[in-house]
N, C-alpha and C positions, 0 to 999 in steps of 0.2 A: 348363722341361722339358716339352715337349708332344709326346707320342708320335704324335698325329695327323699332325703335320708330317712325321714320318719316312716316312710312307707315300705322299707325294705324287709322282705320276709326274713324271719329268723333273727332280725336285729332290732325289732320293735322294743323289747324291754330295755335294751341298752341305749337306744337312740330317742326315746320319748321323754327324756328328762325335761321337766318344766312344762309338759303338755298335760292337758286333761284328756282322759281316755275312757271309753266305754266299750266293752267287748260283750258280745252275745254268743254264748256257746250254742252251736246248732248241731252238735253231733247226733242228737236224738231225733232229728227231723226225718221224715220218710224218704226212702231212697228215690222216690219220684220227684222230690222237691228240687227247686232251683234257688240259687242265691243270685240276687241282682244288686249291683251298685251303680250309681249314676252321679255325674258331676255337672250336669247341665249341658255338657258338650258331647260326652260319650256315655254309653252304658255298657256294662259287662255282665254277662249271664253265665253262671257256672252250674253245670248239671252234676248233682251229687252222685247220681246212679252210675253214669259212665265216665265221670271224671273229665269231661270235655267242657269247653267254654266258647263263647262267641262274643264279639264286640261290634257295636253299632254307633254310627254318627249320623244323625238325622234319619233319612230313609235308607242309608247305605249300611248294610251289614258287611263290613269289610273283612272281619275275621269270620269266615264261615264256620270253621272248626279249629279250635286250639286244643292242644293236649300237652301233657307233661311227660317227661321221660319215664315216669313210673305209673303203674296202673292204679285205679282208685281203691283197691282193696285195703281196708284198714286205715284209711285216711281220716284224720280229725280236722274238721273245718270250723273256722271261726270268722266272724266279721268284726273288724276293728275300726273305730272312728277316732281320729286324733286331731287335736286343735292346738294351734299356737298363734303367735302374732301374725303369721303369714296367711292364716286361714286353716281350712280343714281338709283332710284327706280320708278316703274310705278304702279299706283293704280287706280282701278275702285271703285269709291265711290257711294254708293247707299243710298239715304236718303228717309225714309218711312214716311207716314203721322203720324205714331205712335210716332214720335220723335226719333226713333232709326236709327242709321246710321251704315251700314255694309260696309266692305272693302275687296277686293281681291287685293293682291299686290305681285309684283315680284321685288326682289332686285338683282342687277347684281352679278353673281357668287354664289348666294345662291340657292341651289337645292330644295327649298321648295316654295310652295304657302303660303303666310302669310294671315291670317284671323283675323279680329277684329270686335268688335261691341261696340258702345257707346250709351248712353241713355240721351236724353234731357228731363227734367221734368218741364213742365210749372207750375204745381201746387203742386209738391212734391209727392214722392212715395217711397215705400219700395220694394227693389229688392232682391229676393232670388237666382234666377238662370238666367244666360244669355247663349244663344247658338249662336255662330257666324255663323254656317252653318252645313249642313248635306251632306255627300258624299257617293254616291254609287260607289264603286270601281270595276274595272274589270281587272283581271290579266290573263284572258283567261283560267281560271280553275274554277271548281265547288268549293263551300265552303268546301266540304269534302276532296278536294285535298290540301287545304291550312292549315297553322298553324297560330295561333294567340298568340303572346307573350305579357304579361302584368306583372305588379308587382306580381300578384298572380299565375303566371305560364304559362305553354304552353298547349294549347288545340287545337282541330280541329276547322276549320273555321266555321263549322255549329253550334258551341256553342255560345250562347249569352254571351258577356263579358262586364264587367265594371271594369276599372282599373284607378288607380291614375296616373296622369301626362302624360302617354303615352300608346300607343298600336302599335304593329307592326304586319302586316299580310304578310306572305311570303309563297312561294312554296318551300318546304324543299329541293328538289333535285337540283333545279337550283339556289336557293337562292334569286331569284328576289322577290321584295315585296314593300309594302307601309309602311311608318312610319308616324304616326300622334301623335302630342303631343303639350304641352303648352310651349311657350317660357318664358312667365312671369306669376307669381302668386303672385302679390303684395297685392291684396285685396281679391282675390278669390282663392278657391282651384280648380285646374284644374283636370277634370275627362274626360276620353275618353271611349265611349261605342261602341260596335260592335254588330250588329244584322244582321240576314239574311232576305232580302226582295226580293221576286221575283227571287230567285236563285242566288243572288249576296250579297256580304257583304256590309252593310251600316255602316259608321262610323260617330259618332256624338261627337264632343268635347263639353263639358259642363262646364261652370264656376259656381261654387257653392259659394255664398257669405254668406249664413246664413241669415244675415240681412244687407243690404246696404241701408242706408237712403240717398236719393237724394233730397236735398232741392229745393224748388220752384225756377224755373228759372235757375237752374244749370244743368251741364252735367256731367254724371258719365263716366269716362274714363275706357274702357274695357281692358281686358287682350288680349294677342296675342297667337294665335294657328297656327300651321303649318302642312302641309301635303306634302309628296314628294314620288316619285317613284324611285327605285334604282335596278340596275341589281343584286346588292348584298345588301341585307337588313342589313347586319352587317355594311357595309359602311354607310348606311342610318342612323342607330342608332348613329354611331360615329359622323356623320355630324350634327345630331340633338343636341347631347351634346355639340359640338363645337359652335353651334349657341347660345345655352343657355349661355355658358361661355362668349361669345362675348357680348351679350346684357347686361349681369350682370357685365361685366368687371372683370371676375374672374382672379386673379393672385395667384396661389398656391405656398406655400413655399416648400422647400425640404421636402420630405416625411420622417418622422422619423421611427426608429425601436427601440424596447426595451422590456419593461417588465410591466405587470400589476399584482398587488398582488391578485386579486379577487379569482381566482380558485386554487391558490397554495395550495398544501397539502404536508407538514404542512405549517403553517404561512400564511394562506390565509386571506380573508376578507381585512382588512387594514394592515395586518402584524403588526409589532411593532418596536419601536426604535432600540432595540438590533439587530433584525434580518434584518432590512433594512440596518443597518450599515454593517453587515456581508455580505449581498447580494451585496451592493455597492462595497465593497472591492473585492469580487469574480469577479464581472463583469468587474471591472477596470483591473484586472490582466488577465482574461481569454477571455473576449468577446468584450471589447470595440474596440480592434484592428480589429475585424471582422465587425464593423459597428453598434454595439450595442450602443444606445445613451440615452435612457429614462428609468427612474424608476418611475412608477406611482402608487401612493397609492390610494386604492379604498375605498368603503363604510365602515363605522364604526369608522372613526377617529373623527367625529364631536361631538359636545356637547350633542346632542340628535338626534333622528331618523330624524327629519326634522328641524334642527336648525344648520346652518353652519356659525354662527357668530364667533365660536371659537372651540377649541378642547375639548375633554372630559378629564378633569384632572384626572379621575380615569380610563381612557381608555388606549389604547396601546401607546399613546404618551404623557405621563404626563408632559414632559418638554415643550410641545408645538410643533407646526408644523414647525416653522421657523428653529430651530436647526437641524431637520431632513433634511429639504431642503438644509441646508448648508453642511451637511454630504454627501448628494448625489452629490452636486455640487463639493465638494472637491475631489471626485472620478472621476471627469471629465465627469459626466453625467448630464442630464437635469432632474430636479425634476418635477414630475407630480402629479396631485391630482384629485380626483373625487368629484363632488357635484351636487346638483340639484338647479339651479338658480331660477326656477319659482315655485317650490313646497315646501311649508313650513307648519308649524303648527300654526294656528291662535290663539291657546290657550297658546302659549308660553308667558312668562311675557313681552317680548320686544314688543309684539303686543297688549297689554292690552288696550291701548288707540288708537289703529290704526286698528280697524276692517275694516275701509273703504279702507285700502290698498289692500284688497282682492277682487277678482271677486265674484259677488253674483248671486244667482238665482232669479227668479221672486218672490219667496216667501220670499225673504230677507235673506235667509241662505247663508253661505259662500259656494262657488263652490268648492267641494271636489272631487278629482278623486282617484280611487282605486290605492293603493300602493304608489303613489307619494305625496299625501297630498293635501293641500289647495293651490289654484291657486293665486299667487301674481299678482296683476293687473298692467300690464305694460303700461297702459294708465294713471295711477295715478302718478303725479309728485313726491309726497313724497315717494311712494313705489319704484319708479325708483331711487331716491336719496339713499334710504336705500340699495338697491341691488348693486348700484355702489360702495358704501363704502365697502360692503362685498367682492366684487370681487377685488377691489384695495388692500384690506388687504391680500387676498390670493395670488395674483399674484405679487404685487409690494412690499409689506412689508415682507411677508413670503418668496417670491422668487420662486413660482411655475410657470414655463414657459410652461407647457403643462397641459391643463385642459380638463378633460373629463366631459361634462355636460350631465346629465341624466334626465329622466322624462320630456323630452322637450315639450311634448304635453300639459303639464300644462300651458305653456305660451299661448296656444291657447284656453284653457278652453273647451275641448271636452272630450268625454269618451275614456278610454283606449280600444284598440282593439287587444292588444297583445295576442298571438304571430302571429295570422293569418294575412296575407297581403291582404285578400279579402275585397272588398268594401262592407260597410254596414252602417246603420245609427249610428251616434255618437253624436247627439245633437248639431250639428253645428248651431249656431244662438240662442241658448237658454240661453247664458250667458249674464249677465248685467255688462258691463264695466263702469268705471268711465267716460270715454269719449264715449258717445252714438253714436258718428259718426264713430267710428272705428269698422271694422269687426274683426272676430276672427283671420284671417290671418294677418291683419295689426297689431293687438296687439302683435301677436307672433313675427313678423319681427321687430317690435319696440324693443321687449325684446332682441332679438339676436343682434341687432345693439348696444344696451346698453352694452351687454357682451363684444363685441369687443372694444368699446370705453373705457370701464373701464379697461380691461385687457391690452390693448395696442397691437400694431402691431407685437411685438416680441414674443407674446404668441401663441402657437399652440392650436387651438380650435377643439376638437373632439366632435361631436354631438353623443348622445347615447339615443335613437336610433329610426329610422323611423318605426320599427316593432311595437312600442307602439301605434302609430297611423300614418298610411301612408300618411296622409295629410301633415305631416311635411317634406316630400320630397320637394315639391314645395316651401313651406314657408321658407325652410332653404337655398335655393340656393343662392350662393353669400355671405353668412354670416358665414359659417364655413369652416374650412380647411379639415376636415375629417368627415365621417359619418358612424356609425354602420348601416349596411344594413340588418342585420338579428337578430334573437333572440339569447339568451344565448346558448352556446354549451356544455361546460363541457368536461370532459375527457371521452367521449363516441363517438362511431362511428356515431350514429344517430344524435348527435349534430353537429358533423363535417359536415355531409351531409347537414344539414340545412344551415350552413355557406356557403358551396360551392354553394348551390342552389341559395340563394339570391345574392351572389357575382357574379354568372353567369348571372342571369336575368338582373342585373343592371350594368354589367361590363363596359358598354360604358360611364357611369358617371365617372368612375375612371380616375384620372389624367387629367380630362377635367373640370368637375364641382366641384369635391372635390376628396379626397382620400377615396376610399371604405375601410371600416373596416369590415371584415367578422367575427369578434370576434377572440379570442386569439388562438395562436399556442399552441396546447395541445399535450403532448408527452408521458405522463406516462401510465403505465398499469392501466386499462385493455386494453388499446390500444396496438396492436401489433407493432413491429418495422416497418412492411410494412405500417400499418395505419398511424403511426407517420410520416414516410417518405412521404406518399401520401399527408397528410395535409400540411407539410412543403413545399413540391414541388409545390402544387397547389398555395400556397401563393407566393412562389418564382417566379413561371412562370407568374401568373396573374399580379403580381406586387402590390397587395393590401397590406394594412397596416399589418405589422408583429410585433405583441406584444405578446410575450410568457408569459404564466402564470403557471409556475412550480417552485418548489423550486430548483433552478439551482445548488447549491452546492451538492445536493443529487442525481442529474440525472446521470444515467449510461453514459459512454463515447459515446456509439453509438447514444443515444438520444440527447446528447449535440451537437453531430456532425450535426444534422439536423438544429440546430440554426445557427451554423457557416456557413453552406452551403446554407442558405436561406437569409442571411444578407450580405451586405446592400441591400436595395431596389434599383432596377435598374432604377426606375423613369419612366418606360414605362407602356404601357397597353397591356397585352396579349389579344388574341382574341379567344373566344370559337367557333371553326370552325363549330361544329354541333349544334349550339344554337337552331335551329328550328327543330331539330330531337330528341334531348335528353335534359332532364331537371333533373339534371344539365348536361352540356356538357361533353362528354368523351374525346374530342380532343381539346387541347389548342395549339395555335401557337404564339410564341414570336419571333419577328424579330427586328434587329437593324443594322444600317449602310447601306451602299450602295456599289455597285461594288465589288471590291476585299475585301473590309472590311465588307461585309454583313455577318451576322450570323443569323442562324435560329435554333430554339429549339422547339421541340414538347413535350408537356406533355400529356401522354396517361393514362387515369384513368378508373378503374373499381370501381364504387361506390356501387356495390352489394357485401355485406359481406357474401353471401352464395354460389353464383355461379361464376365460371370463365367466362371470356368474351373474345371476339376477336375484335380487332380494326384494321380498314384498312384506310390508308392515301395515297393520291396521291399528292406527293410534288409539282408537276408541277402546280396543281390547286391552290396551296397556294403561287405561285410566287417564288418557290424555283427552281433554275436551269433555263434552256432555252427551256424546252419542254418535252413532254411525253417520248421521247427517251433518255432523260438524264440519266446518271448513277450516283448514289449517294453512299456516304459512311457516316456512322454515328457512334456515340458513345453513349452507354447506361450508364448513369451516375452512378446509384446505383449498377448496375451489374458490373461496372468497366470493360466493354468489348467493343471492336469495333463491330459495326454492319457491316457485310461484304457487299461489293458493291451489289447494287440491281438496277433494272430498273423499272421505272413507278410506282410501288405500294409497299408500306411498310405494311406488315400485321404482327401483333404481338398478342400473347396470354397473357392474364393478369389473375393472380390468384385473388380470392375474395379480395376486399378492398385493392388493391395494385395499383402501378403505374409504368410506365417507363418514364424516361426523356431522350430524345434522341436528341443530336445535329446532324444536317444534313448539309452536304455541297456537292456540285457537285464534282464528281471525275474528276481530271484534269490530264494532261500529266506530271505533276510534283508533288512533295510531297505537301500535303494539311494539314494545321492545323485544325483539326476537333473539338477538345475539350480541356478544361483545367480542373484542379481539384478544382479550387478555389471556385466555386459556381455552383448551379444547372443549371444556365443559360450558363455555360461552355464557358466563354469568353466574354460575354456581359458586365459584370461589371468590368472585369480586363484587357482585351486586349485593350490597348490604340492605338496600331498601328501594322500593319502587312504588310510586303512587300516581294515580290519574285523577285530576280535578276536572270534572265535566263542566263545571260552571265557568272556569277560566281557560279551559283547553290547555292545561299545563301537565306535561309528563315530568315528574320530578323524582329524584332518587339520590342515592349515595353509592359510590363505588370506591373500591380499594385499587389504586393505580400504582404502577411502578415508575420510578423516576426515569426520565429520558426514554420512555417507551410509549410511543403514540398509542393512545387508548381510544378505541372506536366503539360507539354505540350504533347498532344496526336496527333501524326502526322501519316498520312497514305500515303504510296507511291503507284503510279500507277502500278508498277511491282517490283519484288524482285531485279531487276538490280540496283535500286536506293539504295545506301548505305549511311548511315550517316558517315561523315568524322570527324566532330568536332562540339562541342557545346561550344560557348564562351560567356562571359559576358563583358560588358563595363568595362574599367579600373577602373572607379570610383566605380562601384559595387563590383569588386573584392577587391578593396582597403578597402571597407566597410565590407568585410568578406563574401560576397556572393559566393557560390560555385555552380557547376553544374555537373551532371553526366547523362549518357544516356545509353539506351539499345535498341536493335532492334531485333524483331522476325519476320522474313519474311518481310511483307510489313508494319508491325506495329512498330512505333517508339515512345518511351517515353523519354522525357527529363525532368529531375527533377532539380529544382532550390531551393536552401536553402539560406535564408536570416535571419540575426539576428534581423532585425527590419522591420517595414512597410516601403516600399520604392517603387518607380517606377524603374524597372530594364530593361535595354536594353540587348537584347540577339541576337545572330547570330548562325544559325545552317547551316553548310556547308554539301552539299550532292555531291556525285560523282556517275555518272551513268556508270556501268561497261558494 
C-alpha cells in the first residue's frame, strides 16, 4: 500500500485501484489561468499559458521556475484527487500531443513535490532517457554562496554537477537547502544534474534506461522523482531516505557486528579451517558478550576464481564449507561467507553447454567485466535456476546466514567504474539480454530478488559494493539489508579516510534504506592508537556496520578495547553536523531518548594526519539544552576526563588524525549522570532507565552490563556541597554476585559496578547536600 505510486503521471488509472477519485477537466479554462495544489506543507502553481510552474514552502518560493521538456502547446491539463487508507494526494496531470504525460503531485505530510512522466507509444519506440521536469531554484543566495552535495562529493554551487540518485543544494552557514532525488529506480537509473543558468542553480532529474522498448499501443510507466525545500538540509536528506524506504516497504533486520577475514594479517583472504576455529573460540570467550556476532569468510574459499558451486579441495577448507559453518555456529556466532552471484567464468566445464546463460554483446561475445568475470543473465530462466541452486546450497545446506555479495554491477552488465564515484559513461544499454524487453536495471533487480528468494528471509544480505558502479545505489534499494558505500580501505589512514568520506556523504541512507557499510574496522599498525580509536569511534557514533578485520587473538589489549567499546551497534543514525562545510564532516552528533532520558554524544574528528585542528560546537543549535545561556557538562571518553562546565560554545583542539568523543548534558541543580564506560556512546546502548527523586536525593537507574567488565557511572554534581552517601544494587543483583564501589573528587563522582555475567542491573545512588 504505497500512496506515492498513486500520484505518478500516466499511471493513475492503473494504480488507483481501491481508491476514490475525483477529476476536474480544466482544458477549457482561460490561458491566463493558473492551477494551484496545496498539501499544508507545500504549494505548487502551474501556469497554463506558458507551461511553467513554481513551488513554495512557507515564505520560501524555492522553485522559482519549473518547466517540462516539451512546450505548452496542445497540452491537456487535469487535476486529480485520490484517497486511500494512507490519506489523500493531489496531482496536476499534463498530457502532451507527443503521447507523454507529466505529473506534479503533493501527498499529505510529505515535504516533497513528486514528479513523474510516462510515455504512450502508438507505433512502438525505443527510449533511452526520460526527464520529468527541470527546476530553477532560488535560496536567496548566489551560486558561489551555496554548496552542492552528491555521491561524488561537496563542491561550490557554481560547479556543474552530475550525481547518481540525488543532489542537495544548501547554504552552509544556515543549513537551509533543497534536496532532489529519485524515489524509484525500477527500470531506469536515476541521475540528477545541477547547472548554473542566469545566476541561479537549475536542477534536472534524468532517468537513464539504456534501452527501453515500448511496444506499439502500450504505455511505459515512468519513475518518480522528488524535490523539497528545508530549513535544515540534513533533515531534508533524512526525509528523502524515509520516503524511499516507505515506497519500497523497507523493513531492516537488526544490524549485526562481527568479523571479516579479508584484511587480517596473518590469516587473511579466506583464512582457513584451523584458524577460523581458533578465532571462533577466542571471540566466543572474549568478544561475544560485547555484542560480537558474525564470522564472515571472504574470497579464495571457492573452487576457482569465478566458480562458487563448491569449495577448493586443495584450498583453505579441504573438508568443505559446511563443517566450518557448524564450527562457527557452535561458538554461538553466525557464519558468513563472500561470493559473487552474477559474475562467473563461462569457460568452466559446468557452462560448456550453457553459453546462452550469459549476457552477450552485439558481436555475440560473452559480456565480460573487469575483475568480476562474465555476467550471468538474470533474465534467462535456466541461469536463474542455476544460481538459485548455488545460493540455496550456500545458505540452506551449508548454513551461512550472512552473505556478502560482491561484483554486483555484473548483474547489470555495465562497465566497472571503481573506485571513483563520479558519473561517467559505462555502456548502459549495450548489453544483449535473453529477455530483450528488460532494461539493465530490471535485469539487475530481478537478480537481487532471486538472491533473496533463494537465501530466505533469515539471511542477512550485504551488498558489496556501490563504488564498483554507482548505478547500483538505486537498483539495490529495497533488496539488500546492508551496502558497502565505499572502496577497500586496508590498514592505512588514507583508506580509512575514504570509508569515512563515503559514509558521510550517504549517511542518511543508513538505518533507513539499508545499513551503510563503510568497510572494515582496522586497528593494527602502522595505524596509531589515535587513528584506530578515531575509526572505531566514527563507526560507533555514526552507527554504521562494524565488521573488524584483524587477527584478533594477536591484537594488543588497547586495540582490542576499541572493538569492545564500539560494539554492539546502537541501531540509530548519527548526523554529520557540518556536512555542507567539510567532506568528510568533522562533527557528528548522536542523540537518543527524550526528556530526562535524552542523551547526546559528539564525535569530533581531525581527518588531517599532518596538521592539528580546532573544532567549535554550539550545543544549543543541536537541540541540546534549553537555549544559548544553558550551562553544560561533558565527559571526554578516550581521555577519561570530565569536561568542566561551559556556556554556549564548546571549543576543542585535536591532534592530527585523532578524535574526541564527548557526552554532553545540561548542568542541573542536582547530580547528573553524564557518561558510562561501557561504550563510546556513553549510555546510549547500556542505560535502560534513569530517574531522579528530588525528595530522597536518589539517582536510580538500570544498566546493561558486561560480565567481568568493570562498569563505571560518571556523575557530575552542581556544587561540591553535594556528596555521595551510598551506592546500592538491587537484592537480586547482589545475590548474583554483583558489587559496587564509589569515589568522589570535588564535583566528580565515579561509581563502579562489577558483575560476573552479562545482566541488567538496577542501581541506586543516594546523595546528601551539605
